[in-house]
N, C-alpha and C positions, 0 to 999 in steps of 0.2 A: 841230228839230221840237218841237212842244208835247208835253208829257207830262202825263197825268192822274194825280193823286196822291190816294190814298184818305184821307189824314190830315185834310184840311181839312173835308170833309163829315162824316166818321165818327169821327175819333179812332181809338181801338182797337176800336170796335164794328163790326168788319168780319166778314163771313161770305160764304159762297158766293153767296147770293142777291143781296146788294147789289153785290158785285163784278161778277158776271156781267151784271146789269142795266145797270150803268154802262159796262161794256165794249161793250154793244150801242149805247148812246147815243154813246159815243166813236167807234165805227165809222161811225155816221151823220154825225158831225161831221168825219170824216177824221183822227181822232187814232189813231195806230197803236201807241203805246207807253203802257203803264199801269204805274204804280208802286204796289204794295201796301205800305203803310207799316206801322208797328208795330201789333201786335194780332193778326196772323195766327199768331204764334208763342206766344200765351198765351191765357188765358181771360178777360182783362180787357176792360172795356167803356169805362172812363173815359178822359179825356184826360190832360193833364199840368197840370191846373188847381188841384189842391190838394196840400198836403204829403203826405197819405195816398196819393193816387194816384201821386205821384212815387216814394214809397217802394215801393209795389207794383210799379210799372214797373221800378224798379232791381232789386228782388229777383227778378223773373221774366224778366229778359232774359239770354240766353246759351245757350238751347237753340234750335237753328235747324231745328225741325220744325214743321209746320203743326198747329195745334190741331184735334183730330179732331171736336170739337163744332161749331166754326165752319166747318171745311172737311173734310167726310167723305172727300173724295177730291180733294186739292189738285192732284195731277198731272192728273187727268181734266179738272178745270176749266181748267187752263192749256192742255191739249190742245184744248179747245173754243175758247179764245181764239186759239190759233194757227190754228185752222181758219177764223177770221174774218180772217186776215191781220194779226194784231196780235201784239205782243211783251209779255211780262210780266216786269217787274223787281221785286225785293223789297228792302225796307229791311233793313239789318243794322247792328248796332253791333259792328264787327269784333273789338274787344279786350274787350268788356264781358261779365262773367260774374257774375250775381247769386247770392246765397246760397240762393235757393229753386229753383235750376235743377238738372237732373240732371248738368250738366257741372261744377258747382261743386267737388265732392269729387275729381273727376278732375284738375282743374287748379289747385286751391287753392294749391299750392306755387309756382305760376308767377305769382301775382298780385303786383302792385306794392305796396309799402308806402310811406307818406309819412314825413316827417322825424321824426314822433313814434312811428313804428313801427306805425301803424294800417294795417290791410289796406284796400286800395282795391277798387273794382269792376273794375279793368282788368288784363288780362294785361300782364306786363312785356315790352316789345318787345326788351329785351336778353337775356332768358332764352334759353338755347341751343335749347329745344324749341318756343318760340312760333311761329316761321315755319312749321315742319312741321305743328304743330297747326292753325294757321289755314288753311293750304293744304288740308289733308285735310278739315277740317270744312266749309269753304265750297264746295269742289269736290263733296263728297258731297251737300250740299243742292241744288246746282245740277243735278247729275245725277239725283238722286231725283225732282225735280219738273220737270225740263226747263226751268229758268229761262233767261231771256235777259239778265239783268243784275242788279247789286246797286247799291244806294245806300249808300255807306259813311258812317256817322254816328258821333257821340260819340268823336271822336279828338282833341278840342281840347287836352287836358291831357297828352298822351303825351310832350311835350318835358320835363316835370318829372322830376327825378331819382328813381330808385328806391332805397329804403333797405332793401330786403329782404336777408336773408342768403343767398339762393339765388345760384347762379353767374350771371355775366354774360359772354356770348360776345363782346360788343363793348363799346367804351369809353363810348359815349354813347347816350342814348335816341334821338337823331336817326339814328344809324347803324342801331340796332335797328329803328326805324320803317320806314326804307327797305328794310331786309332783309326785313321781314315783308310789306310791300306787294308787293315784287318776287316773293316766293314765291307769294302769292295771285294776282297778275296772271298769272304764268307758268302756273299750274295752270288758271285759268279760260279763258285764251286758247287753251290746248291743247284744252280741251273744246269751245269755240266761238270761232273766230277773231274773230267780231264781237260777243262778249260785252261788254255795256255795264258799265263800272266808273265810277261817278259819285261824286265827292266834292264837299263843299260848303265855303263859307267857314267857318272860316278855313283849312281844309286845301287849298282850291283855289288853288294858288299855283305858282310856277315849279318848286319842288322836285318836285312830284308829276306834272309833265307827262309824264314817261316811265313813270309807274306807274299812271295811270288814263287814261281816254279821254273823260270828260265832266267839265267843270268847271262846277259850279253857281255862280251869281253871289251870290245872297242868298236867305234864306228869306222871300220876299215875293211870294206867289202872286197878289196882287190888284193889283199895279202893274207893268203891262207895260213902261211907259217906263223905269222905274228898272232893271228887269231888263235891258232892251236896252242902256242906257247903261253899266251895270256889265259886261255881256258884252263890249262894245267895249273898255272899260278893261282 
């Protein structure tokens, strides 16, 4: 079924009024699933069009609570959308924790480091505590707002080795990645058996078929034919 995504019209400039207005239009068009993309979780308004905006985006990603200025009562908004017979899913960058987030100091020791010893933006999937942290964090957000799904983003580089001195519970990033997604999947499907867990290229592959239930073809919202052919592929 088609999904309406807030990113393409609004970037991060999302708020209760424009989301609710578009939900009504979607209802008229027969679209029953909405994806609120990046921006609900921060105070930013720009897209990813400049280096400064990318840096701000990176620094402020990792707290999975709705921004109170943009969404004074996010759960009530989702309740109204549910009342129209629609579902609300939310964008998340599962492993990403920027240095300006509240979560940063809680999980800093769990972040990956690259071969030069530089701290990255991403939780190490091999760290013993990462699966539990992710399952708890994203279950809590889903329960707090009564969400119906997540779109999992920014996982492209998790196959790269971690060079941090922290402990590793499994031998490879791949094993850790699967272990983390399994923990998140189990927690979310226990909350709602039909909870949507969507991943996109390049992570939409044979490996994750048991870990997610929606595989996105490509980030190309304006070309229906290419999306269809890639879906068949």
